[in-house]
C-alpha positions as CSV (number, residue, x, y, z in Angstrom):
1,X,-10.4,-28.7,-5.5
2,X,-12.0,-27.2,-2.3
3,X,-10.4,-24.3,-0.6
4,X,-9.1,-24.4,3.0
5,X,-9.0,-21.7,5.6
6,X,-5.4,-20.7,6.1
7,X,-4.5,-18.4,9.0
8,X,-1.1,-16.7,8.9
9,X,-0.1,-14.8,12.1
10,X,2.7,-12.3,12.1
11,X,4.0,-11.4,15.6
12,X,7.0,-10.1,17.5
13,X,7.6,-11.0,21.1
14,X,4.2,-12.7,21.2
15,X,2.4,-9.5,20.1
16,X,0.6,-9.5,16.8
17,X,1.7,-6.9,14.3
18,X,-1.1,-5.1,12.4
19,X,-1.1,-3.9,8.7
20,X,1.8,-6.1,7.7
21,X,1.8,-7.2,4.0
22,X,1.5,-11.0,3.6
23,X,1.8,-12.4,0.1
24,X,1.2,-16.1,-0.9
25,X,3.0,-17.4,-4.0
26,X,3.4,-20.6,-5.8
27,X,6.7,-22.5,-5.7
28,X,7.4,-20.8,-9.1
29,X,7.0,-17.4,-7.6
30,X,3.6,-16.5,-9.0
31,X,1.6,-14.4,-6.5
32,X,-1.8,-15.9,-5.8
33,X,-3.1,-13.5,-3.2
34,X,-2.1,-10.9,-0.6
35,X,-3.6,-9.4,2.6
36,X,-2.7,-7.0,5.4
37,X,-2.8,-8.4,8.9
38,X,-5.6,-7.3,11.2
39,X,-5.0,-5.6,14.6
40,X,-4.1,-9.0,16.1
41,X,-1.5,-9.8,13.4
42,X,-3.8,-12.3,11.5
43,X,-4.1,-12.6,7.8
44,X,-6.6,-15.2,6.5
45,X,-6.6,-16.9,3.0
46,X,-8.6,-19.5,1.2
47,X,-6.2,-22.0,-0.5
48,X,-6.4,-25.5,-2.0
49,X,-4.2,-28.3,-0.8
50,X,-0.7,-27.5,-2.1
51,X,2.8,-26.2,-1.1
52,X,3.3,-22.5,-1.1
53,X,5.8,-19.8,-0.3
54,X,4.8,-16.9,2.0
55,X,6.5,-13.5,1.9
56,X,6.2,-11.0,4.8
57,X,6.8,-7.3,4.4
58,X,8.8,-5.3,3.5
59,X,8.6,-4.2,7.2
60,X,11.0,-1.6,8.5
61,X,12.5,-2.4,11.9
62,X,12.0,-6.2,11.7
63,X,14.1,-9.0,10.3
64,X,12.4,-11.5,8.0
65,X,13.5,-14.8,6.6
66,X,11.5,-14.8,3.4
67,X,10.2,-17.0,1.9
68,X,8.4,-19.1,4.6
69,X,7.4,-22.6,3.6
70,X,3.6,-23.3,3.8
71,X,2.1,-26.7,3.0
72,X,-1.7,-26.7,3.0
73,X,-3.6,-29.9,3.7
74,X,-7.0,-29.0,5.1
75,X,-7.4,-26.0,7.3
76,X,-3.9,-24.8,8.2
77,X,-2.0,-22.2,10.3
78,X,1.4,-20.6,9.9
79,X,2.8,-18.6,12.8
80,X,5.6,-16.2,11.8
81,X,7.7,-14.6,14.5
82,X,9.8,-11.6,13.6
83,X,12.7,-10.1,15.6
84,X,12.4,-6.4,16.3
85,X,15.4,-4.2,15.6
86,X,17.0,-6.5,13.1
87,X,18.6,-4.7,10.1
88,X,16.5,-5.3,7.0
89,X,18.1,-6.1,3.7
90,X,18.5,-2.8,1.8
91,X,20.1,-1.9,-1.4
92,X,18.7,1.6,-2.1
93,X,19.0,5.2,-1.1
94,X,18.2,7.0,2.1
95,X,16.5,10.4,2.3
96,X,19.8,12.1,3.0
97,X,21.4,10.4,-0.1
98,X,18.5,11.4,-2.3
99,X,18.9,15.0,-1.3
100,X,22.6,15.0,-2.0
101,X,22.1,13.3,-5.4
102,X,19.4,15.9,-6.3
103,X,21.8,18.7,-5.5
104,X,24.4,17.2,-7.8
105,X,21.9,16.9,-10.6
106,X,20.7,20.4,-10.2
107,X,24.2,21.8,-10.3
108,X,24.9,19.7,-13.4
109,X,21.8,20.8,-15.3
110,X,21.4,24.4,-14.5
111,X,23.9,27.1,-15.4
112,X,23.1,29.1,-12.4
113,X,23.8,29.2,-8.7
114,X,22.2,26.4,-6.7
115,X,20.9,29.1,-4.3
116,X,18.2,29.7,-7.0
117,X,16.5,26.7,-5.6
118,X,15.7,27.3,-1.9
119,X,15.9,24.2,0.4
120,X,12.2,24.1,1.0
121,X,11.5,24.0,-2.8
122,X,14.0,21.2,-3.4
123,X,12.4,19.2,-0.5
124,X,9.0,19.8,-2.0
125,X,10.0,18.5,-5.4
126,X,11.6,15.4,-3.9
127,X,8.6,14.6,-1.8
128,X,6.2,15.2,-4.7
129,X,8.3,12.8,-6.8
130,X,8.3,10.2,-4.0
131,X,4.6,10.3,-3.5
132,X,3.9,10.2,-7.3
133,X,6.0,7.1,-7.8
134,X,4.5,5.4,-4.8
135,X,1.0,6.2,-6.1
136,X,1.9,4.9,-9.6
137,X,3.1,1.7,-8.1
138,X,0.0,1.5,-5.8
139,X,2.5,0.5,-3.2
140,X,1.6,1.9,0.3
141,X,-1.5,0.1,1.6
142,X,-3.3,0.3,5.0
143,X,-6.6,-0.2,6.7
144,X,-8.7,2.7,8.1
145,X,-11.4,2.0,10.7
146,X,-14.5,4.2,11.2
147,X,-17.0,3.7,14.0
148,X,-20.5,3.4,12.7
149,X,-23.6,5.3,13.9
150,X,-27.0,3.6,13.9
151,X,-29.0,4.7,10.9
152,X,-26.2,6.7,9.2
153,X,-25.2,5.5,5.8
154,X,-22.5,8.0,4.7
155,X,-19.1,8.2,6.3
156,X,-16.1,10.4,5.4
157,X,-13.0,8.7,4.0
158,X,-9.6,9.2,5.5
159,X,-7.9,11.8,3.3
160,X,-4.9,9.4,2.8
161,X,-7.1,7.0,0.9
162,X,-6.2,7.0,-2.9
163,X,-8.0,3.7,-4.0
164,X,-10.3,1.4,-2.1
165,X,-9.4,-2.2,-2.4
166,X,-12.1,-3.8,-0.2
167,X,-14.5,-2.8,2.6
168,X,-15.4,-4.9,5.6
169,X,-18.2,-4.6,8.3
170,X,-17.1,-5.6,11.8
171,X,-20.3,-6.0,13.8
172,X,-20.3,-5.7,17.6
173,X,-20.4,-9.5,17.8
174,X,-20.0,-12.2,15.3
175,X,-17.9,-12.6,12.1
176,X,-16.5,-9.9,9.9
177,X,-18.5,-9.4,6.7
178,X,-17.0,-8.6,3.3
179,X,-19.1,-5.9,1.7
180,X,-20.0,-6.1,-2.0
181,X,-19.4,-2.9,-4.1
182,X,-22.3,-1.5,-6.1
183,X,-22.5,1.5,-8.4
184,X,-23.3,4.9,-6.8
185,X,-26.5,5.2,-8.8
186,X,-27.7,1.8,-7.4
187,X,-26.7,2.9,-3.9
188,X,-28.7,6.1,-4.2
189,X,-31.7,4.2,-5.5
190,X,-31.6,1.7,-2.7
191,X,-31.2,4.3,0.0
192,X,-34.1,6.2,-1.5
193,X,-36.5,3.3,-0.9
194,X,-36.6,4.0,2.8
195,X,-34.7,4.2,6.1
196,X,-34.8,0.5,7.0
197,X,-31.7,-0.4,8.9
198,X,-29.8,-3.7,9.0
199,X,-26.4,-5.3,8.7
200,X,-24.5,-3.5,5.9
201,X,-24.0,-5.7,2.9
202,X,-23.1,-3.3,0.2
203,X,-20.9,-0.2,-0.2
204,X,-20.2,2.5,-2.8
205,X,-17.6,5.2,-2.9
206,X,-18.0,8.7,-4.2
207,X,-15.8,11.7,-3.7
208,X,-14.5,11.7,-0.1
209,X,-17.3,9.5,1.2
210,X,-18.2,5.8,1.5
211,X,-21.8,4.8,1.5
212,X,-23.3,1.7,3.3
213,X,-26.5,-0.2,2.5
214,X,-28.5,-0.9,4.5
215,X,-27.6,1.7,7.1
216,X,-26.3,0.0,10.2
217,X,-28.9,-1.2,12.8
218,X,-26.2,-1.7,15.4
219,X,-23.0,-0.1,16.4
220,X,-19.9,-1.5,14.8
221,X,-16.9,-0.6,12.6
222,X,-16.4,-0.3,8.9
223,X,-12.8,-1.1,7.8
224,X,-11.6,0.2,4.5
225,X,-8.5,-1.5,3.0
226,X,-6.9,0.9,0.6
227,X,-4.0,2.2,-1.4
228,X,-3.0,5.2,0.7
229,X,-0.8,8.3,0.4
230,X,2.8,7.5,1.5
231,X,4.0,9.4,4.5
232,X,6.7,12.0,3.9
233,X,10.4,11.1,4.3
234,X,11.9,13.5,6.8
235,X,14.9,12.0,8.6
236,X,18.1,11.5,6.7
237,X,18.0,7.8,7.6
238,X,14.5,7.3,6.3
239,X,14.1,5.1,3.2
240,X,11.4,4.9,0.5
241,X,8.9,2.1,1.1
242,X,8.9,0.7,-2.4
243,X,11.4,-1.3,-4.6
244,X,14.9,-0.1,-3.9
245,X,15.9,-0.2,-7.6
246,X,13.4,2.6,-8.3
247,X,14.8,5.0,-5.6
248,X,16.9,6.9,-8.2
249,X,13.7,7.6,-10.2
250,X,12.7,9.9,-7.3
251,X,15.6,12.1,-8.1
252,X,14.9,11.8,-11.9
253,X,11.3,12.8,-11.4
254,X,12.2,15.6,-9.1
255,X,14.5,17.0,-11.8
256,X,11.4,17.0,-14.1
257,X,9.6,19.3,-11.7
258,X,12.6,21.6,-11.4
259,X,13.1,21.8,-15.2
260,X,9.4,22.4,-15.7
261,X,9.3,25.3,-13.2
262,X,12.8,26.9,-13.8
263,X,13.6,25.9,-17.4
264,X,11.5,24.5,-20.2
265,X,8.0,23.4,-19.5
266,X,8.0,21.0,-22.4
267,X,11.3,19.5,-21.4
268,X,10.1,19.1,-17.8
269,X,6.9,17.4,-18.9
270,X,8.9,15.1,-21.2
271,X,11.3,14.2,-18.4
272,X,8.5,13.4,-16.0
273,X,6.6,11.3,-18.6
274,X,9.8,9.2,-19.3
275,X,10.3,8.5,-15.6
276,X,6.6,7.6,-14.9
277,X,6.6,5.3,-18.0
278,X,9.5,3.4,-16.5
279,X,7.8,3.1,-13.2
280,X,4.5,2.0,-14.8
281,X,6.4,-0.7,-16.7
282,X,7.7,-2.1,-13.4
283,X,4.2,-2.0,-11.9
284,X,2.7,-3.9,-14.9
285,X,5.5,-6.5,-14.7
286,X,4.8,-7.1,-11.0
287,X,1.0,-7.3,-11.7
288,X,1.6,-10.0,-14.3
289,X,2.6,-12.3,-11.4
290,X,6.4,-12.2,-11.8
291,X,8.5,-12.9,-8.8
292,X,9.5,-9.3,-7.8
293,X,12.1,-10.5,-5.2
294,X,14.1,-12.3,-8.0
295,X,14.2,-9.2,-10.2
296,X,14.6,-6.2,-7.9
297,X,16.2,-5.5,-4.6
298,X,13.5,-4.9,-2.0
299,X,13.7,-3.8,1.6
300,X,13.4,-6.5,4.2
301,X,12.5,-9.2,1.7
């Protein structure tokens, strides 16, 4: 069955919303594909004729009405308009609540004054735990644009990038090109043949750099879609970005750090391993195509 071009636009007040997660699922809840919207709020999919369900977000600060019905019959479009300022569905813990729960667990576990753990140390443990869980889930995703220079093949990656998902070349004019990944050894061999420039068709990643072949013959942009480091929680009203049912694991993992550094190293390691095993199990279940929204409370979904 041939695929059709399906354009899903996410906007608020007539303005497209960039880097919004858009997921397309079957009527049984199996995820078929996902994408992040471009700067104009557009996410494009290739889908055969069939009915689907579209999920937007989670997206803080906007109300959603997931799932959105989509019936594909030939090339199709689905505009989604979100209302800014609407309260998202939320069943988890805020940053302020996480800090208070962590204080309670520290008091319960350690037979010593809580002052033994300065506030900045407690905050560091909680933030380390949040980022580690987010990283294990491969949850926070974003696109990073870099302006190209004619004849230059190597570009520094944004330090937030943890895992590259795909790379696109946006020429000064014309259509966006999806670049094919090649091994670093192959990239070095091709670049060593000579300085011939052209429209980039391949990329490789090594260390903190991304390599393009051939080197660009014209100005343009390389867009890297990636799993990125989550931003720190700072305000008491801030909420973690991932599945709300896993919020308590932030406290549990932070306890592992505290026990490792102020108690028993072996016990701390064991505590952290248990927490990350539970988180990994949830990631694997989600990756198997299960309908996350039917199993776990999520924000804005």
